[in-house]
Residue frames as a rotation matrix with the C-alpha (Angstrom) as fourth column:
MET 1
0.576 0.817 0.011 0.02
0.818 -0.576 -0.015 0.01
-0.006 0.017 -1.000 -0.02
GLU 2
-0.436 -0.711 0.552 1.37
0.670 -0.666 -0.328 3.41
0.601 0.227 0.767 -0.96
ILE 3
0.232 0.421 -0.877 0.92
0.882 -0.470 0.008 6.13
-0.409 -0.776 -0.480 1.73
THR 4
-0.531 -0.379 0.758 0.45
0.640 -0.766 0.065 9.60
0.556 0.519 0.649 0.36
GLU 5
-0.981 0.187 0.044 -1.18
-0.182 -0.829 -0.528 12.76
-0.062 -0.526 0.848 1.45
LYS 6
-0.271 0.920 -0.283 -4.54
-0.893 -0.131 0.430 11.55
0.358 0.370 0.857 -0.02
THR 7
-0.642 -0.041 -0.766 -4.37
0.128 0.979 -0.159 8.17
0.756 -0.200 -0.623 1.81
ARG 8
0.428 0.782 0.454 -7.27
-0.479 -0.229 0.847 7.72
0.766 -0.580 0.277 4.28
VAL 9
-0.372 -0.507 0.777 -6.34
-0.907 0.021 -0.421 7.29
0.197 -0.862 -0.467 7.90
PHE 10
0.591 0.646 0.483 -8.83
-0.671 0.726 -0.149 4.20
-0.447 -0.236 0.863 8.06
ASP 11
0.888 -0.196 -0.415 -6.83
-0.207 0.634 -0.745 2.51
0.409 0.748 0.523 5.33
ILE 12
-0.202 -0.973 0.110 -3.45
-0.551 0.020 -0.834 2.92
0.810 -0.229 -0.540 7.17
LEU 13
-0.231 0.048 0.972 -4.99
-0.938 0.255 -0.235 1.54
-0.259 -0.966 -0.014 10.38
GLN 14
0.772 0.633 0.057 -6.50
-0.583 0.740 -0.335 -1.31
-0.254 0.225 0.940 8.48
ASN 15
0.793 -0.519 -0.319 -3.24
-0.093 0.414 -0.905 -2.20
0.602 0.748 0.280 6.82
TYR 16
-0.283 -0.955 -0.091 -0.72
0.191 0.037 -0.981 -1.27
0.940 -0.295 0.172 9.50
GLY 17
0.699 0.698 0.157 -2.77
0.039 -0.257 0.966 -1.23
0.714 -0.668 -0.207 12.73
ASP 18
0.680 -0.398 -0.616 0.24
0.731 0.306 0.610 -1.86
-0.054 -0.865 0.499 14.82
ILE 19
-0.534 -0.802 0.268 1.83
0.784 -0.588 -0.199 1.37
0.317 0.103 0.943 13.76
ALA 20
0.459 0.847 0.267 -0.98
0.573 -0.512 0.640 3.22
0.679 -0.141 -0.720 15.37
GLY 21
0.346 -0.410 -0.844 1.58
0.839 -0.267 0.474 4.43
-0.420 -0.872 0.251 18.00
VAL 22
-0.710 -0.591 0.382 2.94
0.704 -0.593 0.391 6.79
-0.005 0.547 0.837 15.28
MET 23
-0.149 0.717 0.681 -0.50
0.413 -0.581 0.701 8.41
0.899 0.385 -0.209 14.98
VAL 24
0.718 0.396 -0.573 -0.74
0.664 -0.142 0.734 8.76
0.209 -0.907 -0.365 18.73
MET 25
-0.347 -0.876 -0.335 2.69
0.890 -0.420 0.177 10.57
-0.295 -0.237 0.926 18.81
PHE 26
-0.884 -0.062 0.464 0.94
0.308 -0.823 0.478 13.34
0.352 0.565 0.746 16.69
GLY 27
-0.867 0.492 0.074 -2.15
-0.374 -0.547 -0.748 13.41
-0.328 -0.677 0.659 18.76
VAL 28
-0.220 0.729 -0.649 -4.41
-0.768 0.281 0.576 11.09
0.602 0.625 0.498 16.84
LYS 29
-0.298 0.190 0.936 -6.22
-0.875 0.337 -0.347 9.24
-0.381 -0.922 0.065 19.48
PRO 30
-0.994 0.106 -0.028 -7.01
0.089 0.930 0.356 5.52
0.063 0.351 -0.934 19.26
VAL 31
-0.336 0.942 0.005 -10.69
-0.933 -0.334 0.133 4.96
0.127 0.040 0.991 18.47
GLY 32
-0.376 0.389 0.841 -13.19
-0.302 0.806 -0.508 2.17
-0.876 -0.446 -0.186 19.42
LYS 33
-0.821 -0.004 0.571 -14.71
0.428 0.658 0.619 -0.13
-0.379 0.753 -0.539 16.99
TYR 34
-0.063 0.906 0.418 -18.02
0.976 -0.031 0.215 1.73
0.208 0.422 -0.882 16.78
SER 35
-0.113 -0.004 -0.994 -17.06
0.586 -0.808 -0.064 5.27
-0.802 -0.590 0.094 17.71
LEU 36
0.874 0.432 -0.223 -17.81
0.175 -0.707 -0.685 8.43
-0.454 0.559 -0.694 15.81
ARG 37
0.340 -0.840 -0.424 -14.10
-0.725 -0.521 0.450 9.03
-0.599 0.154 -0.786 15.32
ARG 38
-0.415 -0.373 0.830 -13.72
0.180 0.860 0.477 5.58
-0.892 0.347 -0.290 13.67
ILE 39
0.438 0.722 0.536 -16.32
0.743 0.046 -0.668 6.54
-0.507 0.691 -0.516 11.22
ILE 40
0.878 -0.129 -0.461 -14.52
-0.256 -0.940 -0.224 9.82
-0.404 0.314 -0.859 10.52
THR 41
-0.084 -0.975 0.207 -11.29
-0.342 0.223 0.913 7.98
-0.936 0.006 -0.352 9.85
ARG 42
0.041 0.176 0.984 -12.82
0.727 0.670 -0.150 6.55
-0.686 0.721 -0.100 6.75
VAL 43
0.817 0.308 0.488 -13.01
0.569 -0.572 -0.591 10.07
0.097 0.761 -0.642 5.19
LEU 44
0.835 -0.517 -0.187 -10.01
-0.296 -0.710 0.639 11.67
-0.463 -0.479 -0.746 6.91
THR 45
0.766 -0.642 -0.032 -6.93
0.206 0.293 -0.934 11.85
0.609 0.709 0.357 4.73
VAL 46
0.120 -0.846 -0.520 -3.32
0.991 0.071 0.115 12.03
-0.060 -0.529 0.846 6.00
LYS 47
-0.572 -0.389 0.722 -3.18
0.488 -0.869 -0.082 15.64
0.659 0.306 0.687 4.81
MET 48
0.299 0.800 0.521 -6.29
-0.191 -0.485 0.854 16.51
0.935 -0.354 0.008 6.78
ALA 49
0.771 -0.007 -0.637 -5.08
0.546 0.522 0.655 14.73
0.328 -0.853 0.406 9.83
ALA 50
-0.281 -0.960 -0.015 -1.67
0.921 -0.265 -0.285 16.54
0.270 -0.094 0.958 9.72
ARG 51
-0.540 0.113 0.834 -3.50
0.097 -0.976 0.196 19.86
0.836 0.187 0.516 9.54
ILE 52
0.586 0.809 0.055 -5.99
-0.040 -0.039 0.998 19.13
0.809 -0.587 0.009 12.23
HIS 53
0.805 -0.315 -0.503 -3.18
0.591 0.350 0.727 18.13
-0.053 -0.882 0.468 14.67
ARG 54
0.919 -0.384 -0.096 -0.84
-0.387 -0.922 -0.023 21.00
-0.080 0.058 -0.995 13.51
VAL 55
0.154 -0.855 0.495 1.95
0.208 0.518 0.830 18.74
-0.966 -0.025 0.257 12.29
PRO 56
-0.141 -0.286 -0.948 3.79
-0.867 -0.426 0.257 19.63
-0.477 0.858 -0.188 9.09
LEU 57
0.811 0.562 -0.164 2.63
-0.563 0.671 -0.482 17.17
-0.161 0.483 0.861 6.39
HIS 58
0.274 -0.798 -0.537 6.23
-0.555 0.325 -0.766 16.21
0.786 0.508 -0.354 5.43
GLU 59
-0.617 -0.523 0.589 7.00
-0.759 0.194 -0.622 15.33
0.211 -0.830 -0.517 9.06
PHE 60
0.081 0.801 0.594 3.81
-0.817 0.394 -0.421 13.30
-0.571 -0.451 0.686 9.44
LEU 61
0.876 0.129 -0.464 4.44
-0.444 0.589 -0.675 11.36
0.186 0.798 0.573 6.25
ASP 62
-0.053 -0.985 -0.162 8.17
-0.671 0.155 -0.725 10.78
0.739 0.070 -0.670 7.16
LYS 63
-0.504 -0.028 0.863 7.19
-0.794 0.409 -0.451 9.17
-0.340 -0.912 -0.228 10.49
LEU 64
0.566 0.789 0.238 4.57
-0.598 0.592 -0.540 6.96
-0.567 0.163 0.807 8.76
TYR 65
0.674 -0.339 -0.656 7.03
-0.559 0.346 -0.753 5.84
0.482 0.875 0.044 6.14
LYS 66
-0.455 -0.884 0.106 9.72
-0.722 0.297 -0.625 4.93
0.521 -0.360 -0.774 8.74
ALA 67
-0.196 0.423 0.885 7.12
-0.778 0.482 -0.403 3.02
-0.597 -0.767 0.235 10.75
VAL 68
0.843 0.537 -0.040 5.91
-0.444 0.650 -0.617 1.02
-0.306 0.537 0.786 7.74
GLU 69
0.365 -0.769 -0.525 9.49
-0.587 0.247 -0.771 0.35
0.722 0.590 -0.361 6.57
GLN 70
-0.538 -0.501 0.678 10.44
-0.843 0.303 -0.445 -1.00
0.018 -0.810 -0.586 10.01
LYS 71
0.263 0.696 0.668 7.65
-0.607 0.657 -0.447 -3.43
-0.750 -0.288 0.595 9.68
GLY 72
-0.735 -0.656 0.171 9.11
-0.206 0.457 0.866 -4.55
-0.646 0.601 -0.471 6.38
LYS 73
0.182 0.887 0.425 5.74
0.384 0.334 -0.861 -4.56
-0.905 0.320 -0.280 4.69
VAL 74
0.804 0.290 0.519 6.63
0.593 -0.340 -0.730 -1.99
-0.035 0.895 -0.445 1.99
SER 75
-0.414 -0.882 -0.224 9.52
0.810 -0.469 0.352 0.11
-0.416 -0.036 0.909 0.82
VAL 76
0.753 0.657 0.034 8.67
0.632 -0.707 -0.317 3.83
-0.184 0.260 -0.948 0.42
ASP 77
-0.492 -0.797 0.350 10.38
0.840 -0.540 -0.049 6.78
0.228 0.270 0.936 -1.02
PRO 78
0.077 0.521 -0.850 9.22
0.723 -0.617 -0.312 9.92
-0.687 -0.590 -0.424 0.91
VAL 79
-0.649 -0.379 -0.659 10.58
-0.128 -0.800 0.586 12.25
-0.750 0.464 0.471 -1.76
GLN 80
-0.946 0.323 0.010 8.63
0.071 0.179 0.981 10.58
0.316 0.929 -0.192 -4.48
ASN 81
-0.294 0.908 -0.299 5.30
0.908 0.363 0.210 10.43
0.299 -0.210 -0.931 -2.41
TYR 82
0.125 0.310 -0.943 5.44
0.702 -0.699 -0.136 13.97
-0.701 -0.645 -0.305 -0.98
LYS 83
-0.176 -0.003 0.984 4.49
0.849 -0.506 0.151 16.74
0.498 0.862 0.092 -3.36
ARG 84
-0.575 0.007 -0.818 4.75
0.576 -0.706 -0.411 20.28
-0.580 -0.708 0.402 -2.07
């Protein structure tokens, strides 16, 4: 799965649930199975989450890339995926 600024937070949590700690570092709180916030993650993009939590987008993406790479599921190139 490629993670970009347009990736939905829900998709990240579905594919890489155990990197949720990265999201928590930026103030994105864990959500319950049937909570309103969980429903919101279905439409919330990485770019919107970064803006809401006042984290520079490139920093948010870099942390996500590093967490995914450490899991060994995918190799990502932050420069290629981040467009200013």
